[in-house]
C-alpha positions, 0 to 999 in steps of 0.5 A, a space after each residue: 316336249 320339254 328338253 327336245 327341239 322340234 322341226 316340221 317341214 313339208 316333205 311332200 312338196 315336189 319342188 324339193 325332189 332331186 334325182 340323187 336318191 332323195 326321200 320325199 313324203 307327207 309332212 312329218 315331225 322330226 326330233 333332233 338332239 335332246 338337251 344335255 344336262 350339266 354333269 359332275 363326275 367325281 373319282 375317289 379311286 381309279 376308273 374311266 370317264 365317258 363324256 356325254 354325247 354332246 360334250 367336247 370340253 370339260 373342267 378337270 380338277 386333279 388332286 394328287 395324294 399327300 405325302 406321309 409324315 416323318 417319324 420321331 424318336 427320343 432326344 429331340 428328333 421329330 418328323 417333318 410334315 408331309 407335303 400336300 398333293 400337287 393340284 392341276 385345274 384345267 391345265 397340264 402344269 398349274 393349279 390356277 390357269 387363266 384358260 377355261 375348260 379343256 378338250 375331252 374326247 368321246 372315247 373312254 378317258 382313263 383316270 388314275 387316283 393316287 394313293 396316300 403316302 405312308 408315314 414313317 413307321 415307328 420301327 424306322 424313324 430315321 427314314 422320311 415319309 413316303 411320297 403320295 401317288 400321282 393322279 393322272 388323266 389322259 384326254 384328247 392327246 394330253 396327259 395331265 399328271 398331278 404329282 404326289 406330295 413329298 414325304 416329311 423328313 424323319 429322325 436324325 438323318 432323313 431329309 424331306 422329299 420333293 413332291 407336288 408340295 415339298 415335305 417339311 424338314 426334320 433334323 437335317 434342316 430345310 424343307 423340300 421344294 415342289 418338283 413341279 412348280 405351279 402345282 404346290 409349295 415348299 415345306 417348312 424348315 426345322 429350327 431351334 436349338 438342341 436343349 429340351 424342352 424350351 430350346 428344342 427344335 421344331 420340325 417344319 410343316 409340309 407345303 400345301 397347294 396354297 402356301 408354304 409350310 411354316 418353319 418350326 418354332 414360334 417364339 415362346 415355344 421354339 420346340 413346336 412344329 411348324 404349321 402345314 401350308 394351306 390348301 386351295 379351295 375349288 368349286 367344280 360343278 357341284 363339288 366344293 372343297 379345300 384340298 391338298 393342305 400340308 401336314 403339321 410338323 412334329 413337336 418336342 415334349 414340353 410344348 403345348 401342341 404339335 404343328 397344326 394341319 394345313 386346311 385341306 385335309 392334312 394331319 396335325 403333327 404329334 407332341 411326343 406322339 404319332 402324327 395324324 393321318 390326312 383325310 381320304 380323297 383330299 390330298 392332305 399331307 400326314 402329320 410329323 411325329 413328335 419326340 421326347 427329351 429323354 436320352 436315346 433309348 429311353 422313350 418309344 419311337 413315334 410314327 408319322 401320319 399317312 397322307 390322304 388319297 387323291 381325287 379327280 373331278 370332271 364337270 361337263 357344262 349343259 349343252 342345249 339341243 341343236 336346232 336347224 332348218 331341215 331341208 324338205 328332202 333328205 338325201 338317203 346318204 345324209 339320213 344314213 350318216 345321221 343314224 350311224 352317228 346317233 344323231 337322228 330321231 323321228 316320230 310321226 305325229 
């Protein structure tokens, strides 16, 4: 029978009999431990993981949610890009470990998937974007926590936030650092002057899992927002994606485009417009809002983009069925123990 290991033994031989409650009988066919196929379980929201009967280890990828982009207003006040969510892979503290699969129990494993951070609303442009939610797995006594991306700086006086990757800087200056080194990178700084539009300052892009966010400004367009940091690519079982890119920084009106979204589900920065949202279940940061050059009070406020929600992927490798030489006589206690453990199947044939 395909996928099943079989053994045949003459249980009727008196040479195998013992005086401790043994079972003897005619020849019979005994089946034990069917092969377990590989399986990849993806969580787009909070849930519970139950391992296969033969699973002892698994590959685990945790992607936290991205941070929200900062808001923008008139008079050269743009928002920074939200940081990408922190990423862990087969480790409690880094996204690029040297070790392979980690231990998982037969008990139910709780899985938490972080919600995306809110971008700064247009009604509150002097606030930073919100941090993304953490993604968490607790397995075999170890807690794996990927930290949500930091919110981008906003308006005139709101600094960016630390997170899995840090948010991009706005009017107050530098980008934020990751709060858990090994999970992400630093957000880009704001740079440039205060003269619109050619000398306007561009806000920084959010950090990504693969690289830092870029500083605002790029030579001929000093008022353009910095690009978001790159995300990181992963192949886990049948799941393949680039995740946790940084949101693009907001740009002052008069430049051709906002800061580009970092590859990995992030949102782009706006040009005198709202920042774009990160994509669901990628951990991408939200884009920072752009601004106009008009004096204060003469142009509408702009909102930052929301960060993308997180994701958890758990892959179990295939496990071949167990093959062993059965004794000719089975002790009754051995039979009972295997039945209780779900490790005994037999048919006559």
